[in-house]
N, C-alpha and C positions, 0 to 999 in steps of 0.2 A: 660130607664136609671136606674130607681129604681131597676129593676130586676138585672141589671148588678152589681150595688154596693152591693146589698144584697147577691148575689152569691159570690162576692169577700170576704165579711166578713166571710161567711160560710167556704169557702175553706181555708182561712187563718187560721181559728181556727183548722181545721182538719190537716193542714200542720204541725202544732206544734206537734200533736200526732204522725204523720207518719214520721217525719224527722229522727227519730232514728231507723227506720225499717232496713235500710241497712247502717250501719256506714261507710263501706268502699267506698260508692258511693261519688261522688263529690257533696259537699253541694251546690256549686254554681248552679248546674243543678236543684237540688231538690228545691232550694229556688225560682225558677222561675215557678214552677208547678202551684200554685194558679193563678198567673197572666195569664199564658197560657190558663188554663181552662176557665177563665172568658172572655178572648179575643175570644176564639173559640166559646163560648156561644153567645157572642154578634154578631159575624159574622154569626153564624147559624141562629139567630133570624132575622137578616137583610135579609139573603138569603130566609128564609121561607116567610117573608113578601112580597118579590119581586116575588118569583117564585111559591108560594103556595105549596111547597114541601121542604123536607129537603135534604141537600147534603150528601146522604149516599150511602154506598155499602152494600148490604144484603149478609150475610153469614149464611147458615143454619148449626147450630151446637147446638144440644139440650144439650150437656154436659156443654159447656161453657155458653150458653144462653146469657150472658151479652155482648158478642161481636158480636151479630147478626147484629146490625146496626152500621157499622163502618163509621166514618166521612170521607167523600170523599174530601180530601184536594185539589184535582184537580179543585174543584168547588168553593174554597174559596181563598181569596187574599194572604194568607200566611200560612206557616206550622211552628208550634212551634218547637224549637230545642229539646224539650223533647219527641216529637212524634217519633214513630218507623220509619216513612218515612224520618226522618232526623237523624236516628241513635240513637234515644232516647229509654228510657225504657218503654214507654207507647203506647198502642193503644188508640186513642180517639174514644169513642163510644157514642151513644145516648141511653138514658133510657127514656121510654115513647114515642118512636118515632111515635107510632100510635095515640097519643093524641094531645092536643092543646098546651101543655107546655113541650116539650121535654127538657131533661137536658143533657148537655155534661159531661161525666164522663170518668174515666180512667180504663183501663184494664192493670194491671201491668204484663209486660212480664217476670219479674224476678220470680214472683209467677208461671207463666206458665212454666218456665224452670225447676223449682223445681218439679212441679207436673209431668212433662214429664219424669224426671229422675226416679221417683218412678214408673210411668207407664211402662217404658221400663223394669225396674227390675222385676215388677210383671209379665209382659208378659213372660220374660225369666224363672222365677220361675215356673209359671203355665205350661209352655211347658216342663220343666225338671222334675217336681215333680207330674204333673197331679193333682195339688191341688192349693188352694190359700194360701198365707202367712198371715193367720189371727192370731190375738192374742188369741182369744177364739173361741170356736165352736158356741157360742151364737151370735145372731145378735144384733147390737146396737139398731136398730129399722127399721122396714119396709124394710128389705132386705139389709141393710148396715152393714158392718163389720169394726172393727178396724184393721188397717194394722200393722203387726209385722215387723217393720223396721229392727230389728236385723237379722231376717231371710234373709232379702234382703241386709244385710251389708250396710245399709244406716241410721244407728242410729244417724248420725251427722246432718241429715236433719231436720231443724226446720223452719216452715213457719210462720212468724209473722202476726198477724192480722193487716189489714190496718185501723181498727177502734179504736183499743186500743193498745197503745205501750207496755203494760204489759202482753199482751195475745198472745198465739200461737194458730194456727188453727189445730185441730185434723185432721188427714188424714184418710179418709174412703174409702171403696171399695164395689162395688155392687157384686152380685152373679156371674157376668160375668168377674170380675176383673178390671172393670173400676174405675179409681181413682176420688174421690171427696174430697171437703173440708167442714168441719163442722163449720158453722157460728152461730149455735143456741145460744151459750153463748153470742156472740156479739149482737144478736137481743134482748136477754133478757135485757142486760145492756142499750141498746139504747132506748128500750121502756120505761124504768124507767124515762128517762129525756126528751123524745120527747113530744112536745106540741100536735101534732096530732097523736093519737094512731092508730095503724092498727086495722082493724076489722077481724073477724074470717073467712071471705070469700076470702081474698086477698092473693096472693103470697107475701111473705115477702122479697124477693130479691129486688124488686124495693124500698121497704121501707128502706133497708140498703143504697141504692144508693142516696135516697133523703136526707139522713142524713150524707152524706160524699161525697168526690169527687171521691171515688173509688167504683167500682162494685164488687159484691161478686163472684169472678171468681171460677168456678168449684163447685158451690153450688147446691145441689139438691133443688127442690122446697120446700118451707117451709110454714107453716100456724100455726095459733093460735089454740090450743086445747080448749076444753070446760073449763078446769081449768086454762087457761092462759099459759099453757106450750107450748113450741115450738116443733112442729112435722114436720117430713118430709112428704110431700104429693106427690101423683102420678101426 
């Protein structure tokens, strides 16, 4: 029970930050998100205790990564209204499913929809022009490029950060034209306030999920550099 109440406090705090992400959405649905996450967490822990395994469906997807372990609501007593299975905006997923303390987190399908719009436009541009719609010829780092949304006629697309209401996520592209989102600024800000700092060996995507109710959808792997900078890793 202590874990349940602790999670409730955490997700309530982050709900305040994320409530302004999509102002046109019904607030009555968003207001239920922290309660739904906490409830699915409690049900998952009970299922794990009884069955020695999590109620999940595995989906192999290296680009999304954070939606590999989907909550299988067929094995739980109820499905929250905010879940995709009920017509909601979120996939409920597990972070740390391989460990002893898996966390229930959210994959925002509205972010997914925006990324897919850009991806389709990039695919079309690449097919037509035989090149990628990059802003500059130089790479941002380790094979990732900034996307020129004006070339795609998508300059109105802005993807808000799920971690900070005043931030937007830069859109990146690899050498094959696959779209990713850049969370390095978010990681930097969260490290400053986190009680437990990440080490230089770990992937920072789970670190983001531990400090929010959201997973870092479409993020490349990240790690701490020797000078404390956030780097993309292979």
